[in-house]
PyMOL commands that place a pseudoatom at each C-alpha (Angstrom):
pseudoatom trace, name=CA, resn=MET, resi=1, chain=A, elem=C, hetatm=0, pos=[-62.702, -64.768, -2.508]
pseudoatom trace, name=CA, resn=THR, resi=2, chain=A, elem=C, hetatm=0, pos=[-64.783, -62.509, -4.730]
pseudoatom trace, name=CA, resn=ALA, resi=3, chain=A, elem=C, hetatm=0, pos=[-67.979, -64.307, -3.781]
pseudoatom trace, name=CA, resn=LYS, resi=4, chain=A, elem=C, hetatm=0, pos=[-67.202, -63.861, -0.093]
pseudoatom trace, name=CA, resn=TYR, resi=5, chain=A, elem=C, hetatm=0, pos=[-66.532, -60.157, -0.708]
pseudoatom trace, name=CA, resn=ASP, resi=6, chain=A, elem=C, hetatm=0, pos=[-69.826, -59.798, -2.593]
pseudoatom trace, name=CA, resn=VAL, resi=7, chain=A, elem=C, hetatm=0, pos=[-71.776, -61.568, 0.159]
pseudoatom trace, name=CA, resn=LEU, resi=8, chain=A, elem=C, hetatm=0, pos=[-70.278, -59.824, 3.190]
pseudoatom trace, name=CA, resn=ASN, resi=9, chain=A, elem=C, hetatm=0, pos=[-69.938, -56.234, 1.992]
pseudoatom trace, name=CA, resn=PRO, resi=10, chain=A, elem=C, hetatm=0, pos=[-73.637, -55.420, 1.472]
pseudoatom trace, name=CA, resn=GLN, resi=11, chain=A, elem=C, hetatm=0, pos=[-74.331, -56.447, 5.056]
pseudoatom trace, name=CA, resn=ALA, resi=12, chain=A, elem=C, hetatm=0, pos=[-71.378, -54.391, 6.277]
pseudoatom trace, name=CA, resn=VAL, resi=13, chain=A, elem=C, hetatm=0, pos=[-72.676, -51.343, 4.406]
pseudoatom trace, name=CA, resn=LYS, resi=14, chain=A, elem=C, hetatm=0, pos=[-76.108, -51.798, 5.987]
pseudoatom trace, name=CA, resn=ARG, resi=15, chain=A, elem=C, hetatm=0, pos=[-74.514, -51.885, 9.452]
pseudoatom trace, name=CA, resn=LEU, resi=16, chain=A, elem=C, hetatm=0, pos=[-72.472, -48.765, 8.738]
pseudoatom trace, name=CA, resn=VAL, resi=17, chain=A, elem=C, hetatm=0, pos=[-75.496, -46.831, 7.481]
pseudoatom trace, name=CA, resn=ALA, resi=18, chain=A, elem=C, hetatm=0, pos=[-77.606, -48.019, 10.411]
pseudoatom trace, name=CA, resn=GLY, resi=19, chain=A, elem=C, hetatm=0, pos=[-74.872, -46.680, 12.664]
pseudoatom trace, name=CA, resn=GLY, resi=20, chain=A, elem=C, hetatm=0, pos=[-75.103, -43.250, 11.059]
pseudoatom trace, name=CA, resn=ALA, resi=21, chain=A, elem=C, hetatm=0, pos=[-72.377, -43.428, 8.422]
pseudoatom trace, name=CA, resn=GLN, resi=22, chain=A, elem=C, hetatm=0, pos=[-72.940, -41.410, 5.264]
pseudoatom trace, name=CA, resn=LEU, resi=23, chain=A, elem=C, hetatm=0, pos=[-71.673, -43.161, 2.156]
pseudoatom trace, name=CA, resn=ARG, resi=24, chain=A, elem=C, hetatm=0, pos=[-70.083, -40.979, -0.501]
pseudoatom trace, name=CA, resn=ALA, resi=25, chain=A, elem=C, hetatm=0, pos=[-67.963, -41.642, -3.537]
pseudoatom trace, name=CA, resn=PHE, resi=26, chain=A, elem=C, hetatm=0, pos=[-64.394, -40.395, -3.481]
pseudoatom trace, name=CA, resn=PRO, resi=27, chain=A, elem=C, hetatm=0, pos=[-64.073, -37.089, -5.362]
pseudoatom trace, name=CA, resn=GLN, resi=28, chain=A, elem=C, hetatm=0, pos=[-62.765, -37.397, -8.921]
pseudoatom trace, name=CA, resn=PRO, resi=29, chain=A, elem=C, hetatm=0, pos=[-59.468, -35.604, -8.098]
pseudoatom trace, name=CA, resn=VAL, resi=30, chain=A, elem=C, hetatm=0, pos=[-58.785, -38.095, -5.283]
pseudoatom trace, name=CA, resn=MET, resi=31, chain=A, elem=C, hetatm=0, pos=[-59.491, -41.034, -7.585]
pseudoatom trace, name=CA, resn=GLU, resi=32, chain=A, elem=C, hetatm=0, pos=[-57.248, -39.612, -10.300]
pseudoatom trace, name=CA, resn=ALA, resi=33, chain=A, elem=C, hetatm=0, pos=[-54.397, -38.889, -7.860]
pseudoatom trace, name=CA, resn=SER, resi=34, chain=A, elem=C, hetatm=0, pos=[-54.671, -42.404, -6.434]
pseudoatom trace, name=CA, resn=TYR, resi=35, chain=A, elem=C, hetatm=0, pos=[-54.649, -43.906, -9.917]
pseudoatom trace, name=CA, resn=LYS, resi=36, chain=A, elem=C, hetatm=0, pos=[-51.561, -41.900, -10.874]
pseudoatom trace, name=CA, resn=ALA, resi=37, chain=A, elem=C, hetatm=0, pos=[-49.722, -42.746, -7.643]
pseudoatom trace, name=CA, resn=ALA, resi=38, chain=A, elem=C, hetatm=0, pos=[-50.435, -46.448, -8.067]
pseudoatom trace, name=CA, resn=ASN, resi=39, chain=A, elem=C, hetatm=0, pos=[-49.307, -46.487, -11.691]
pseudoatom trace, name=CA, resn=ASP, resi=40, chain=A, elem=C, hetatm=0, pos=[-46.180, -44.504, -10.853]
pseudoatom trace, name=CA, resn=LEU, resi=41, chain=A, elem=C, hetatm=0, pos=[-45.348, -47.085, -8.187]
pseudoatom trace, name=CA, resn=TYR, resi=42, chain=A, elem=C, hetatm=0, pos=[-45.996, -49.967, -10.591]
pseudoatom trace, name=CA, resn=THR, resi=43, chain=A, elem=C, hetatm=0, pos=[-43.637, -48.369, -13.132]
pseudoatom trace, name=CA, resn=GLU, resi=44, chain=A, elem=C, hetatm=0, pos=[-40.963, -47.927, -10.476]
pseudoatom trace, name=CA, resn=ILE, resi=45, chain=A, elem=C, hetatm=0, pos=[-41.241, -51.524, -9.277]
pseudoatom trace, name=CA, resn=SER, resi=46, chain=A, elem=C, hetatm=0, pos=[-41.246, -52.808, -12.864]
pseudoatom trace, name=CA, resn=GLN, resi=47, chain=A, elem=C, hetatm=0, pos=[-37.845, -51.218, -13.485]
pseudoatom trace, name=CA, resn=THR, resi=48, chain=A, elem=C, hetatm=0, pos=[-36.143, -53.510, -10.970]
pseudoatom trace, name=CA, resn=ASN, resi=49, chain=A, elem=C, hetatm=0, pos=[-38.442, -56.509, -10.750]
pseudoatom trace, name=CA, resn=ALA, resi=50, chain=A, elem=C, hetatm=0, pos=[-38.824, -58.501, -13.980]
pseudoatom trace, name=CA, resn=PRO, resi=51, chain=A, elem=C, hetatm=0, pos=[-41.464, -60.953, -12.650]
pseudoatom trace, name=CA, resn=PHE, resi=52, chain=A, elem=C, hetatm=0, pos=[-43.579, -58.015, -11.439]
pseudoatom trace, name=CA, resn=LYS, resi=53, chain=A, elem=C, hetatm=0, pos=[-43.220, -56.300, -14.814]
pseudoatom trace, name=CA, resn=LYS, resi=54, chain=A, elem=C, hetatm=0, pos=[-44.335, -59.448, -16.634]
pseudoatom trace, name=CA, resn=LEU, resi=55, chain=A, elem=C, hetatm=0, pos=[-47.329, -59.868, -14.324]
pseudoatom trace, name=CA, resn=LEU, resi=56, chain=A, elem=C, hetatm=0, pos=[-48.279, -56.194, -14.656]
pseudoatom trace, name=CA, resn=GLU, resi=57, chain=A, elem=C, hetatm=0, pos=[-48.150, -56.344, -18.449]
pseudoatom trace, name=CA, resn=SER, resi=58, chain=A, elem=C, hetatm=0, pos=[-50.365, -59.431, -18.450]
pseudoatom trace, name=CA, resn=LEU, resi=59, chain=A, elem=C, hetatm=0, pos=[-52.790, -57.920, -15.945]
pseudoatom trace, name=CA, resn=THR, resi=60, chain=A, elem=C, hetatm=0, pos=[-52.979, -54.637, -17.861]
pseudoatom trace, name=CA, resn=ALA, resi=61, chain=A, elem=C, hetatm=0, pos=[-53.783, -56.410, -21.135]
pseudoatom trace, name=CA, resn=PHE, resi=62, chain=A, elem=C, hetatm=0, pos=[-56.430, -58.552, -19.430]
pseudoatom trace, name=CA, resn=ARG, resi=63, chain=A, elem=C, hetatm=0, pos=[-57.928, -55.554, -17.634]
pseudoatom trace, name=CA, resn=ASN, resi=64, chain=A, elem=C, hetatm=0, pos=[-58.181, -53.519, -20.842]
pseudoatom trace, name=CA, resn=ASP, resi=65, chain=A, elem=C, hetatm=0, pos=[-60.052, -56.334, -22.582]
pseudoatom trace, name=CA, resn=SER, resi=66, chain=A, elem=C, hetatm=0, pos=[-62.153, -57.015, -19.507]
pseudoatom trace, name=CA, resn=TYR, resi=67, chain=A, elem=C, hetatm=0, pos=[-63.236, -53.390, -19.131]
pseudoatom trace, name=CA, resn=GLN, resi=68, chain=A, elem=C, hetatm=0, pos=[-64.532, -53.383, -22.702]
pseudoatom trace, name=CA, resn=TRP, resi=69, chain=A, elem=C, hetatm=0, pos=[-66.718, -56.372, -21.857]
pseudoatom trace, name=CA, resn=MET, resi=70, chain=A, elem=C, hetatm=0, pos=[-67.813, -54.905, -18.534]
pseudoatom trace, name=CA, resn=GLN, resi=71, chain=A, elem=C, hetatm=0, pos=[-68.977, -51.697, -20.225]
pseudoatom trace, name=CA, resn=VAL, resi=72, chain=A, elem=C, hetatm=0, pos=[-71.161, -53.639, -22.638]
pseudoatom trace, name=CA, resn=ALA, resi=73, chain=A, elem=C, hetatm=0, pos=[-72.486, -56.329, -20.325]
pseudoatom trace, name=CA, resn=GLU, resi=74, chain=A, elem=C, hetatm=0, pos=[-72.072, -55.885, -16.595]
pseudoatom trace, name=CA, resn=ALA, resi=75, chain=A, elem=C, hetatm=0, pos=[-72.170, -52.086, -16.203]
pseudoatom trace, name=CA, resn=ALA, resi=76, chain=A, elem=C, hetatm=0, pos=[-75.233, -51.697, -18.422]
pseudoatom trace, name=CA, resn=TYR, resi=77, chain=A, elem=C, hetatm=0, pos=[-77.059, -54.502, -16.632]
pseudoatom trace, name=CA, resn=ASP, resi=78, chain=A, elem=C, hetatm=0, pos=[-76.111, -53.259, -13.162]
pseudoatom trace, name=CA, resn=ASN, resi=79, chain=A, elem=C, hetatm=0, pos=[-77.237, -49.716, -13.982]
pseudoatom trace, name=CA, resn=PHE, resi=80, chain=A, elem=C, hetatm=0, pos=[-80.531, -51.070, -15.347]
pseudoatom trace, name=CA, resn=MET, resi=81, chain=A, elem=C, hetatm=0, pos=[-81.152, -53.151, -12.234]
pseudoatom trace, name=CA, resn=ILE, resi=82, chain=A, elem=C, hetatm=0, pos=[-80.359, -50.225, -9.932]
pseudoatom trace, name=CA, resn=ARG, resi=83, chain=A, elem=C, hetatm=0, pos=[-82.869, -48.040, -11.802]
pseudoatom trace, name=CA, resn=MET, resi=84, chain=A, elem=C, hetatm=0, pos=[-85.519, -50.767, -11.779]
pseudoatom trace, name=CA, resn=ARG, resi=85, chain=A, elem=C, hetatm=0, pos=[-85.094, -51.336, -8.057]
pseudoatom trace, name=CA, resn=THR, resi=86, chain=A, elem=C, hetatm=0, pos=[-86.437, -47.839, -7.400]
pseudoatom trace, name=CA, resn=ARG, resi=87, chain=A, elem=C, hetatm=0, pos=[-89.560, -48.557, -9.492]
pseudoatom trace, name=CA, resn=THR, resi=88, chain=A, elem=C, hetatm=0, pos=[-90.760, -51.585, -7.593]
for i in range(1, 88): cmd.bond("trace and resi %d" % i, "trace and resi %d" % (i + 1))
show_as sticks, trace
zoom trace
């Protein structure tokens, strides 16, 4: 699924931009409000749904470890490649 996402989305972005769309990141306050709303909902669901709570705890632990790796490996490499792309 991730591979399909990674293959199809760049082409979709090109079509959107060709059609006049302007791509912008969500503002930080919007991202933070969305993050808080999602986590509030997860907490609420976890109070009445034990399987969801167990899954969320596992996912959260994995995500925390994964983000440490991504900062060292993937994010640094991606940022490097984006900068190099403008030099060639």
